[in-house]
C-alpha positions as a Markdown table, in Angstrom:
| # | Residue | x | y | z |
|---|---|---|---|---|
| 1 | Met | 72.2 | 73.2 | 45.6 |
| 2 | Ser | 68.8 | 74.6 | 44.7 |
| 3 | Leu | 70.0 | 78.2 | 44.6 |
| 4 | Ala | 71.8 | 77.7 | 41.4 |
| 5 | Val | 68.9 | 76.3 | 39.4 |
| 6 | Val | 67.6 | 79.7 | 38.3 |
| 7 | Pro | 71.0 | 81.0 | 37.0 |
| 8 | Leu | 71.7 | 77.6 | 35.4 |
| 9 | Leu | 68.4 | 77.7 | 33.5 |
| 10 | Arg | 69.1 | 81.3 | 32.4 |
| 11 | Val | 72.6 | 80.4 | 31.1 |
| 12 | Met | 71.4 | 77.3 | 29.4 |
| 13 | Gly | 68.4 | 79.2 | 27.9 |
| 14 | Arg | 70.8 | 81.7 | 26.3 |
| 15 | Leu | 72.9 | 78.9 | 24.8 |
| 16 | Tyr | 70.5 | 76.1 | 23.9 |
| 17 | Thr | 66.9 | 75.4 | 23.0 |
| 18 | Gly | 64.0 | 74.4 | 25.2 |
| 19 | Lys | 64.5 | 70.6 | 25.5 |
| 20 | Val | 68.1 | 70.9 | 26.5 |
| 21 | Val | 67.3 | 73.6 | 29.0 |
| 22 | Leu | 64.6 | 71.5 | 30.6 |
| 23 | Thr | 66.8 | 68.4 | 30.7 |
| 24 | Ala | 69.7 | 70.4 | 32.3 |
| 25 | Gly | 67.3 | 71.8 | 34.9 |
| 26 | Leu | 65.8 | 68.4 | 35.8 |
| 27 | Leu | 69.2 | 66.7 | 35.9 |
| 28 | Tyr | 70.6 | 69.4 | 38.1 |
| 29 | Ala | 67.6 | 69.3 | 40.4 |
| 30 | Phe | 67.3 | 65.6 | 40.8 |
| 31 | Thr | 70.9 | 64.5 | 40.8 |
| 32 | Ala | 72.2 | 66.6 | 43.6 |
| 33 | Pro | 73.9 | 63.7 | 45.5 |
| 34 | Leu | 75.8 | 62.8 | 42.3 |
| 35 | Leu | 76.8 | 66.4 | 41.9 |
| 36 | Lys | 78.1 | 66.5 | 45.4 |
| 37 | Leu | 80.3 | 63.5 | 44.7 |
| 38 | Ala | 81.6 | 64.9 | 41.4 |
| 39 | Thr | 82.3 | 68.4 | 42.7 |
| 40 | Glu | 83.8 | 67.9 | 46.1 |
| 41 | Gly | 85.0 | 71.5 | 46.4 |
| 42 | Leu | 81.7 | 73.0 | 45.2 |
| 43 | Arg | 79.4 | 71.4 | 47.8 |
| 44 | Asp | 77.9 | 74.5 | 49.4 |
| 45 | Ser | 75.1 | 76.1 | 47.4 |
| 46 | Gly | 76.3 | 79.7 | 47.9 |
| 47 | Lys | 79.5 | 79.1 | 46.1 |
| 48 | Leu | 77.9 | 77.3 | 43.2 |
| 49 | Phe | 75.1 | 79.9 | 43.1 |
| 50 | Ser | 77.7 | 82.7 | 42.8 |
| 51 | Leu | 79.6 | 80.8 | 40.1 |
| 52 | Met | 76.5 | 80.4 | 38.1 |
| 53 | Leu | 75.7 | 84.1 | 38.5 |
| 54 | Ile | 79.2 | 84.9 | 37.3 |
| 55 | Ala | 78.7 | 82.7 | 34.2 |
| 56 | Glu | 75.4 | 84.5 | 33.5 |
| 57 | Ala | 77.0 | 87.9 | 34.0 |
| 58 | Leu | 79.9 | 87.0 | 31.6 |
| 59 | Leu | 77.3 | 85.9 | 29.0 |
| 60 | Glu | 75.4 | 89.1 | 29.5 |
| 61 | Ile | 78.5 | 91.3 | 29.2 |
| 62 | His | 79.5 | 89.4 | 26.0 |
| 63 | Arg | 76.0 | 90.0 | 24.5 |
| 64 | Asn | 75.4 | 93.6 | 25.6 |
| 65 | Arg | 78.6 | 95.5 | 26.4 |
| 66 | Lys | 76.8 | 98.9 | 26.4 |
| 67 | Lys | 74.4 | 97.9 | 29.2 |
| 68 | Leu | 75.3 | 98.1 | 32.9 |
| 69 | Tyr | 73.2 | 95.1 | 33.8 |
| 70 | Gly | 75.9 | 92.5 | 33.2 |
| 71 | Tyr | 78.5 | 94.4 | 35.1 |
| 72 | Val | 76.3 | 94.9 | 38.1 |
| 73 | Ile | 75.4 | 91.2 | 38.1 |
| 74 | Phe | 79.1 | 90.4 | 37.9 |
| 75 | Ala | 79.9 | 92.6 | 40.8 |
| 76 | Val | 77.1 | 91.2 | 43.0 |
| 77 | Ala | 78.1 | 87.7 | 42.1 |
| 78 | Ala | 81.8 | 88.3 | 42.8 |
| 79 | Ala | 80.9 | 89.9 | 46.1 |
| 80 | Val | 78.7 | 87.0 | 47.1 |
| 81 | Ala | 81.4 | 84.5 | 46.1 |
| 82 | Val | 84.0 | 86.3 | 48.2 |
| 83 | Leu | 81.7 | 86.6 | 51.2 |
| 84 | Thr | 80.7 | 82.9 | 50.9 |
| 85 | Arg | 84.2 | 81.5 | 50.5 |
| 86 | Ala | 87.5 | 83.3 | 51.1 |
| 87 | Glu | 89.4 | 81.3 | 48.5 |
| 88 | Met | 87.1 | 82.8 | 45.8 |
| 89 | Leu | 88.9 | 86.1 | 46.2 |
| 90 | Leu | 91.7 | 84.9 | 43.8 |
| 91 | Phe | 89.2 | 83.4 | 41.4 |
| 92 | Thr | 87.1 | 86.5 | 41.2 |
| 93 | Gly | 90.2 | 88.7 | 40.9 |
| 94 | Val | 91.3 | 86.7 | 37.9 |
| 95 | Leu | 87.9 | 87.0 | 36.3 |
| 96 | Leu | 87.8 | 90.7 | 37.0 |
| 97 | Ala | 91.2 | 91.1 | 35.3 |
| 98 | Phe | 89.8 | 89.1 | 32.4 |
| 99 | Val | 86.7 | 91.3 | 32.1 |
| 100 | Leu | 88.8 | 94.5 | 32.3 |
| 101 | Lys | 91.2 | 93.2 | 29.6 |
| 102 | Trp | 88.1 | 92.2 | 27.5 |
| 103 | Glu | 86.6 | 95.7 | 28.0 |
| 104 | Phe | 89.9 | 97.6 | 27.1 |
| 105 | Ala | 90.5 | 95.4 | 24.1 |
| 106 | Glu | 87.0 | 96.5 | 22.7 |
| 107 | Thr | 87.3 | 100.1 | 23.7 |
| 108 | Lys | 89.1 | 102.4 | 21.2 |
| 109 | Ile | 90.9 | 105.1 | 23.1 |
| 110 | Pro | 92.0 | 108.0 | 20.8 |
């Protein structure tokens, strides 16, 4: 569960202020047994880590569409998710379709 702390803090840092970020990080770090009970299908840390990286990548793509960083992080996170759990192939495929639709909706083709 500790792998996802860094992406969680980065995502929370982009959305909220310092106290909320610190509280979210501490709650995530110290309530791991409760998180295991609440998210039965998300127990392994690799899957949760890749989901947090995907969330961070989507935020980065939304903020800076012109930069390649968000797309690279999304691709790496999707690859880690698929390599970690086979059922993530469908989830990452849907997210990839969402990102492509998002990109084509913003791009004006003459």
